[in-house]
N, C-alpha and C positions, 0 to 999 in steps of 0.2 A: 947474388941479384939474377934476377933475371927478367927480360922483357922480350914479349916475343908479338908479331902478329903474325897472323891466318885467316886464304881468303879463301870461299867455298860456296858456290851456290848460287851469288850473289851477295854474300854477308863477306864480311869482314872482322873482327876482333882482334883485341889487345890484351896481353896477358901479361899481369907482373908479379913473378914470388921475389920475397926478401926474407933474408933470414932460414933459406930452407936447410935443417941441416946433411951432412955427409954419412951421416953414422945409421941408425937404424935404434930401438929401443934398447936394444941388448950393448948398442957402441961396437958394432960388426959397419965394419967400414961400406961402403954401396956403394958411395962413386956417383956426383953430380943426379941429385934426385931432386933438384931443381926442374929439370928439362925432361923429368916423368912429370911432376905435378902439373907443368906449362901444359902439357900432352892430353894428362887429361884433364883438365880446363877447358879447353879447346872440342875436346871432343862434346865435355857437357852441353859446349855453349854452343854448337851445331845442334847434336841431336836432339836440345832442349827445346830454344828459340827458333822462333820467326815471328816473320817484321806482319802483321794482319789489322788488314781494316778495320774500327774498334766503332767507324760515325759513320757516316754516307752522308753525301753535298745534300740529296735533297727529304735528305728522311728527318721525319714530322717528331720536334723534341720537346716543340710547350709552345703555348700559347701567351696571349695580348690581350687583355681587352681593349680593344678601339670605341671612343667614343663619338658620336656627330656620327658613323654611317648611318643608312637610309635601312638596308635590311642585312646586316652580320654586327654582332656586337665584340667580336674576336679575330684574327689574324694568329695563322698558324706559324708561326717558327721554325727555320731547319737553319743546319748549322752553314757556314758561307764556305766552305768547301772538307772534304773526304776529312779523317785525322783515320793515321796507321801510325801504330811503332810498334820496337820490339815487344813479346810478350811472351811469356810460355806455352807453346806447343798446345797445350791440353787446357791451357783457359777459355772457357766457354763466357762466351763477347755476351750472355744478359746477365752477367754476373757482373758487373763492370756498373760502378756505380757513379750515376748522368747527376749531376746537380746544376738544375739551372738556374741564372742568377740573371733577372730584368734587371735593367735601364732605374724602365718607372714601371710601376703597378696598371698603369693604364696610358691612354696617349687618344688624341685624341684626332679624326679624321683631317685631314689625308692620308695614307698611309701610303708608299713608294715602294712598291716588289725591292729587295737588295737593301734598304737599310739595313744598319745591327741596332737591335735592341735592345742585347743583353748579351751573354756569353754562357757555354754550358762546360764547365770542368769534370772531367774524367779520373776516376779514384779506383784504385782497388785496397781491398779489407778498409775500408772507411779511410786511412788516413795516407794511402800511398796515393799522392796525388802521378797521373799520368799525363796531363796536359788537359791545356782550352783550345776552344774554337770559338767564334763570335757564330751568335743566332740569328737572322734575318728573318726580312719578312716574305714567307714566301707565294706572297699578290700585294698588288697596290687595292688600293680602298677609297671612294670618294667623297665627300664631305658633302653632307647634305643641309642645303640652305633654310629648308625650311625647321629641322633639329636645332641647328647649328645661334636660328632668330630664336626658335625657344628656348634653349641654355641661356640668350642670354638674357629671355624675361625671366628664366628662372633665377637666373644669378642677379637682378636689377632687384624679384619683388623680397630676394632673400638679405637684398644690401643693409646697412644699417642707417644710409641713406634714409630712403625707402620706409623702411620702418620708424624712423626718427618725424618723419610726416606725415603718416599715418596716425600715430599717437597725436601728433598736431592738432591735426584734422579731426579727431576726438577730443580732444581739450576744447576745441574750437566749438563743435559741435554741443558738447557739453554746456559749454557756457552761453552759447544763442536761450537755450534752453529753458536754464536758470533763468537766466535777465527775463523770455517769456513772461516766464512763469511770474514772478516778482514785477513787470507789467503788466501782466494781468488782472491780479490783485489791485494793485494801485488802479488800475479804472476799475474794476467794481464797487471798489472806497469809496471812489470819487461819484461813480455813480449813486451811492446808497447815499449818502450824503445829502446830494441834486433831489433824491427824490422826497426823504425825511424832511429836507430844507420848505417843499410845495406840501409837503402836509400840512 
């Protein structure tokens, strides 16, 4: 077994080699092959990998629907900070999968710039997760009092109490009409009886 650390150009790697044979495939003694394997691993790491920024702090990454804001119905979400990690030097940044996960589908204004409303997860090959970053509002949005009042009115109009009140009012109106019709018929009958009586 051999464990070694190497540094170069600001990068530092550790390599661990276990149970490396001392002989080649033909049984000839090669002597301490694990040193050569460690050197090969370090060459591969320093040649093929680099520390890359995969997501920039102010890069638009998602949108969140906002209710009760007067002239805007959504706010752009951006990463809370840059995200960087060690990846293959030849990996195109545009092939990294970004999965946006929002805390809620929509929010009511006011919205405060810098508030966290979700996160973005970064993947390679669909299932290899590189990391995640919080998503924050890129701007503040004020609440419109007119829209807020109108929203409360709409909620009241949809409430069970309002519907029950309207139903009760309709029943009372129907009952009043029925009573009025019955009362008018009785009055007519009485009037007809009086007319016949005087004839």
